[in-house]
C-alpha positions as CSV (number, residue, x, y, z in Angstrom):
1,X,-6.1,1.8,7.4
2,X,-5.2,0.5,10.0
3,X,-3.7,-1.2,12.4
4,X,-3.0,-1.3,15.8
5,X,-0.6,-3.6,14.3
6,X,1.8,-5.9,15.8
7,X,5.4,-6.6,14.9
8,X,5.5,-9.9,13.0
9,X,8.1,-12.4,13.7
10,X,8.0,-14.4,10.5
11,X,10.7,-16.4,8.8
12,X,12.5,-14.7,6.0
13,X,11.5,-15.9,2.6
14,X,14.2,-17.9,0.9
15,X,14.6,-18.6,-2.7
16,X,14.2,-15.1,-4.0
17,X,17.3,-13.7,-5.5
18,X,15.3,-10.6,-5.7
19,X,16.1,-10.3,-9.3
20,X,16.6,-6.7,-9.5
21,X,17.7,-7.1,-12.7
22,X,14.6,-4.9,-12.9
23,X,15.8,-1.5,-12.0
24,X,19.1,-1.7,-13.9
25,X,19.9,2.0,-13.6
26,X,19.9,1.9,-9.9
27,X,23.1,1.3,-7.9
28,X,23.4,-1.3,-5.2
29,X,22.7,-0.5,-1.6
30,X,24.2,-1.6,1.6
31,X,22.6,-2.1,5.0
32,X,24.4,-0.9,8.2
33,X,24.7,-3.2,11.1
34,X,22.7,-0.8,13.3
35,X,19.0,0.0,13.2
36,X,19.3,2.5,10.4
37,X,20.0,1.8,6.8
38,X,21.8,4.1,4.4
39,X,22.0,3.9,0.7
40,X,25.2,4.6,-1.2
41,X,25.3,8.1,-2.5
42,X,25.3,7.5,-6.2
43,X,24.2,9.5,-9.3
44,X,21.2,7.7,-10.7
45,X,20.0,8.3,-14.3
46,X,16.3,7.8,-14.5
47,X,14.2,7.1,-17.6
48,X,11.5,9.5,-18.6
49,X,8.2,8.9,-16.8
50,X,4.9,10.8,-16.9
51,X,4.0,13.3,-14.2
52,X,1.8,12.3,-11.3
53,X,-1.0,14.7,-10.7
54,X,-1.5,15.3,-6.9
55,X,-4.7,17.4,-7.4
56,X,-6.3,14.4,-9.1
57,X,-5.1,12.0,-6.4
58,X,-6.6,14.4,-3.8
59,X,-9.9,14.4,-5.6
60,X,-9.9,10.6,-5.6
61,X,-9.4,10.6,-1.9
62,X,-12.1,13.2,-1.4
63,X,-14.6,11.1,-3.5
64,X,-14.0,8.1,-1.2
65,X,-14.6,10.1,1.9
66,X,-17.8,11.5,0.5
67,X,-19.3,8.0,0.3
68,X,-18.9,7.9,4.1
69,X,-16.9,5.3,6.1
70,X,-16.2,2.4,3.9
71,X,-17.0,-0.2,6.5
72,X,-18.0,-3.7,5.2
73,X,-21.8,-4.5,5.5
74,X,-22.7,-0.8,4.8
75,X,-24.2,0.9,1.7
76,X,-21.2,3.3,1.7
77,X,-18.8,0.3,1.4
78,X,-20.8,-1.1,-1.6
79,X,-21.0,2.2,-3.4
80,X,-17.3,3.0,-2.9
81,X,-16.3,-0.5,-4.2
82,X,-18.5,-0.1,-7.3
83,X,-17.0,3.3,-8.0
84,X,-13.5,2.0,-7.8
85,X,-14.3,-0.8,-10.2
86,X,-15.8,1.7,-12.6
87,X,-12.7,3.9,-12.5
88,X,-10.3,1.0,-13.1
89,X,-12.3,-0.1,-16.1
90,X,-12.5,3.4,-17.4
91,X,-8.6,3.5,-17.3
92,X,-8.3,0.3,-19.3
93,X,-7.8,-2.2,-16.5
94,X,-9.3,-5.7,-16.6
95,X,-11.2,-6.1,-13.3
96,X,-11.7,-9.1,-11.2
97,X,-13.9,-9.1,-8.1
98,X,-13.1,-11.6,-5.3
99,X,-15.9,-11.8,-2.8
100,X,-15.3,-13.5,0.5
101,X,-16.9,-13.7,4.0
102,X,-14.4,-13.3,6.8
103,X,-15.3,-13.4,10.4
104,X,-14.0,-10.6,12.6
105,X,-12.5,-10.7,16.1
106,X,-16.0,-9.8,17.5
107,X,-17.8,-12.5,15.6
108,X,-19.3,-10.5,12.7
109,X,-19.4,-12.1,9.2
110,X,-18.5,-9.5,6.6
111,X,-19.6,-9.2,3.0
112,X,-16.2,-8.3,1.7
113,X,-14.5,-8.2,-1.7
114,X,-11.0,-7.7,-3.0
115,X,-10.9,-5.7,-6.2
116,X,-8.1,-6.5,-8.7
117,X,-7.4,-4.4,-11.7
118,X,-4.9,-5.8,-14.4
119,X,-3.2,-3.7,-17.0
120,X,-1.6,-5.7,-19.9
121,X,-3.1,-8.9,-18.5
122,X,-1.2,-11.1,-21.0
123,X,2.3,-9.7,-20.1
124,X,4.5,-12.2,-18.3
125,X,6.5,-9.6,-16.3
126,X,4.2,-8.1,-13.7
127,X,4.4,-5.6,-10.9
128,X,1.9,-5.7,-8.1
129,X,0.6,-2.5,-6.4
130,X,-1.8,-2.6,-3.5
131,X,-3.7,-0.7,-0.8
132,X,-6.6,-1.4,1.4
133,X,-9.9,0.3,0.7
134,X,-12.0,-0.4,3.8
135,X,-12.0,2.0,6.8
136,X,-12.0,1.4,10.5
137,X,-15.4,0.6,12.0
138,X,-14.7,2.4,15.3
139,X,-12.6,5.3,16.6
140,X,-11.0,3.3,19.4
141,X,-8.1,5.8,19.8
142,X,-10.4,8.8,20.1
143,X,-11.8,10.4,23.3
144,X,-15.3,10.7,22.0
145,X,-17.6,8.7,19.7
146,X,-15.3,5.7,20.1
147,X,-17.9,3.3,18.7
148,X,-18.5,5.3,15.5
149,X,-16.6,4.6,12.2
150,X,-14.0,7.0,11.0
151,X,-13.6,8.7,7.6
152,X,-10.2,7.0,7.0
153,X,-9.0,9.7,4.6
154,X,-5.4,8.8,5.2
155,X,-5.8,5.3,6.6
156,X,-7.2,3.6,3.5
157,X,-8.4,6.3,1.1
158,X,-4.9,7.8,0.5
159,X,-3.4,4.6,-0.9
160,X,-6.4,4.0,-3.1
161,X,-6.3,7.6,-4.3
162,X,-2.7,7.3,-5.3
163,X,-3.2,4.0,-7.1
164,X,-6.2,5.3,-9.0
165,X,-4.2,8.3,-10.1
166,X,-1.4,6.0,-11.3
167,X,-3.9,4.0,-13.3
168,X,-5.3,7.2,-14.8
169,X,-1.8,8.5,-15.6
170,X,-0.8,5.4,-17.4
171,X,-4.1,5.4,-19.3
172,X,-3.6,9.0,-20.5
173,X,0.1,8.9,-21.1
174,X,1.5,8.7,-24.6
175,X,4.3,6.5,-23.3
176,X,2.8,3.4,-21.8
177,X,4.7,0.6,-20.0
178,X,5.0,-2.8,-21.7
179,X,5.0,-4.7,-18.4
180,X,1.9,-5.9,-16.7
181,X,0.6,-4.0,-13.7
182,X,-1.8,-5.4,-11.2
183,X,-3.6,-3.1,-8.7
184,X,-5.2,-4.8,-5.8
185,X,-7.6,-3.1,-3.4
186,X,-7.6,-5.3,-0.3
187,X,-10.8,-5.3,1.8
188,X,-11.4,-6.0,5.5
189,X,-7.9,-4.9,6.5
190,X,-8.9,-2.7,9.4
191,X,-11.3,-4.7,11.5
192,X,-8.7,-5.9,14.0
193,X,-8.9,-5.9,17.8
194,X,-9.6,-2.6,19.6
195,X,-6.8,-0.5,21.2
196,X,-7.4,-1.8,24.7
197,X,-7.7,-5.5,23.8
198,X,-5.1,-8.2,23.8
199,X,-4.5,-9.7,20.3
200,X,-5.9,-13.2,19.6
201,X,-3.3,-15.9,19.9
202,X,-4.7,-18.3,17.3
203,X,-5.5,-15.9,14.4
204,X,-4.6,-12.5,13.0
205,X,-7.8,-10.4,12.5
206,X,-6.0,-7.6,10.7
207,X,-5.5,-7.8,6.9
208,X,-8.3,-10.3,6.3
209,X,-8.5,-9.4,2.6
210,X,-4.8,-10.0,1.9
211,X,-4.8,-13.2,3.9
212,X,-7.7,-14.5,1.7
213,X,-6.2,-13.3,-1.6
214,X,-2.8,-14.8,-0.8
215,X,-4.4,-18.2,-0.2
216,X,-6.8,-17.9,-3.1
217,X,-5.0,-16.1,-5.9
218,X,-7.4,-14.4,-8.4
219,X,-5.6,-16.3,-11.2
220,X,-4.1,-19.8,-10.8
221,X,-0.3,-19.6,-10.6
222,X,-0.3,-15.8,-10.4
223,X,3.0,-14.2,-9.5
224,X,4.7,-10.9,-9.8
225,X,8.4,-9.8,-9.9
226,X,7.7,-7.7,-6.8
227,X,5.0,-5.6,-5.1
228,X,4.6,-2.3,-3.4
229,X,1.9,-1.7,-0.7
230,X,0.8,1.8,0.0
231,X,-0.7,2.6,3.5
232,X,-1.3,6.0,5.0
233,X,0.6,7.8,2.3
234,X,-1.1,11.2,2.3
235,X,-0.6,13.0,5.6
236,X,1.0,16.4,6.1
237,X,4.6,16.0,7.2
238,X,4.6,12.3,6.6
239,X,7.8,10.4,6.6
240,X,8.4,6.9,5.3
241,X,11.2,5.0,7.0
242,X,12.2,1.6,5.7
243,X,9.5,-0.6,7.3
244,X,11.1,-3.5,9.2
245,X,9.2,-6.4,7.5
246,X,10.0,-5.0,4.1
247,X,13.7,-5.0,4.9
248,X,13.4,-8.5,6.2
249,X,11.6,-9.9,3.1
250,X,12.8,-7.6,0.3
251,X,15.6,-5.3,1.3
252,X,17.0,-5.0,-2.2
253,X,13.7,-3.7,-3.6
254,X,13.2,-1.4,-0.6
255,X,16.6,0.2,-1.0
256,X,16.2,0.7,-4.7
257,X,12.8,2.3,-4.3
258,X,14.2,4.7,-1.7
259,X,17.1,5.5,-4.1
260,X,14.7,6.4,-6.8
261,X,12.7,8.7,-4.3
262,X,15.9,10.4,-3.3
263,X,17.0,10.9,-6.9
264,X,13.6,12.5,-7.6
265,X,14.1,14.9,-4.7
266,X,11.9,13.3,-2.1
267,X,14.5,12.3,0.4
268,X,12.7,14.3,3.1
269,X,9.8,11.8,2.8
270,X,11.6,8.6,2.1
271,X,14.1,8.7,5.0
272,X,17.2,6.6,5.4
273,X,16.2,5.0,8.7
274,X,14.6,1.7,9.5
275,X,11.2,1.7,11.1
276,X,9.3,-0.9,13.1
277,X,8.1,-4.1,11.5
278,X,4.4,-3.9,11.0
279,X,1.7,-6.5,10.4
280,X,0.3,-5.2,7.2
281,X,-1.0,-6.6,4.0
282,X,2.5,-7.1,2.5
283,X,3.3,-9.7,5.2
284,X,0.8,-12.2,3.7
285,X,1.8,-11.4,0.1
286,X,5.3,-12.2,1.1
287,X,4.7,-15.2,3.4
288,X,1.8,-16.9,1.7
289,X,1.8,-15.8,-2.0
290,X,5.6,-15.8,-2.0
291,X,5.8,-12.5,-3.8
292,X,8.5,-10.0,-2.5
293,X,6.5,-6.9,-1.4
294,X,7.5,-3.8,0.4
295,X,5.3,-1.4,2.4
296,X,5.5,2.4,1.9
297,X,3.9,3.3,5.3
298,X,4.0,6.5,7.4
299,X,5.6,5.9,10.8
300,X,6.6,8.6,13.3
301,X,9.9,7.5,14.8
302,X,10.8,8.5,18.3
303,X,7.2,9.1,19.2
304,X,4.6,7.2,21.3
305,X,2.2,7.7,18.4
306,X,3.7,5.4,15.7
307,X,1.1,6.3,13.1
308,X,0.2,9.9,14.0
309,X,-2.2,11.6,16.5
310,X,-5.1,11.2,14.0
311,X,-4.7,7.4,13.7
312,X,-7.9,5.5,14.4
313,X,-9.7,8.7,15.4
314,X,-12.2,11.0,13.8
315,X,-9.4,13.4,13.0
316,X,-8.4,11.1,10.1
317,X,-10.3,13.3,7.7
318,X,-9.5,15.4,4.6
319,X,-7.8,17.9,6.9
320,X,-4.8,15.7,7.3
321,X,-4.2,15.1,3.6
322,X,-1.4,17.0,1.9
323,X,-0.8,17.1,-1.9
324,X,2.9,17.4,-1.5
325,X,3.0,14.0,0.2
326,X,0.8,12.5,-2.4
327,X,3.1,13.8,-5.1
328,X,6.2,12.4,-3.5
329,X,4.7,8.9,-3.2
330,X,2.8,8.8,-6.5
331,X,5.7,10.1,-8.6
332,X,8.1,7.7,-6.9
333,X,5.9,4.7,-7.7
334,X,5.3,5.7,-11.3
335,X,9.1,6.1,-11.7
336,X,9.6,2.6,-10.3
337,X,7.1,1.2,-12.8
338,X,8.9,2.9,-15.7
339,X,12.3,1.9,-14.5
340,X,11.0,-1.7,-14.3
341,X,9.8,-1.3,-17.9
342,X,13.2,-0.2,-19.1
343,X,14.6,-3.8,-19.0
344,X,12.3,-6.3,-20.8
345,X,13.2,-9.8,-19.6
């Protein structure tokens, strides 16, 4: 994606007992009073889940980049969206397209569309997975070609690639979850104000697709037990602290997902520290759609470059993508789905 994002100061959602009830094999977690969070060291027995194929996820990212920058109002954007729809249908997902026409901070009207794929659409218990699929229309953090769009290999394409591979894995696995799974590719996430601009006071221009979806659900009364957003999840050496807004809205979910990652052996990626609160798509899913959602998001702690040196530059290309990172994220999310499936409510 993304974002030059701002820390959001939104009220904590009330009324969610965060029913986790779902991941019954996972022990409870506690939050320290300081800025870091630490899960209790417990032995966690996980159910069997299919293997995530990082080579395939890498290929899905590469295919997106080959279309060119997926900037709304361009042929590459249309072709990439059509390809994603085709893939979701190929993997047995019911697809809903949600066209909308947001206006950007610089006054452009976009031909945008959210893409929603539903597995087991009749199932009452649903888990929501999401990523944004557009790429930044300018390289405002670069020193050259600042007005040209970026590849967005990590910022956008990596989350989509992981989710497409999860869809493919479920489709080809002999053991399929009985829960419902919804994959949403949010559009128009990354057309926020440029690096040297002050943010607008009356409107948030980031995350336009999730703002639209959260106020215009693709199915009346749609809800999910919880959601996971993936953003910038493919870079070499990436670490995923517990994003601040996720801990505000859905700390129980966040802690249990990190416990699963640690049990799988991915503790060096899913670190036991709390990161900054970021204005990302999950904020609107939480605040407007009232679905508790966490954000798995790369942040560089103790650095002036919160999202990496390549962020919003032309260096965000396939050279930054690492299959080991993709494996850690993808396998963790698949395991979360199968743990959720182990208790049928």
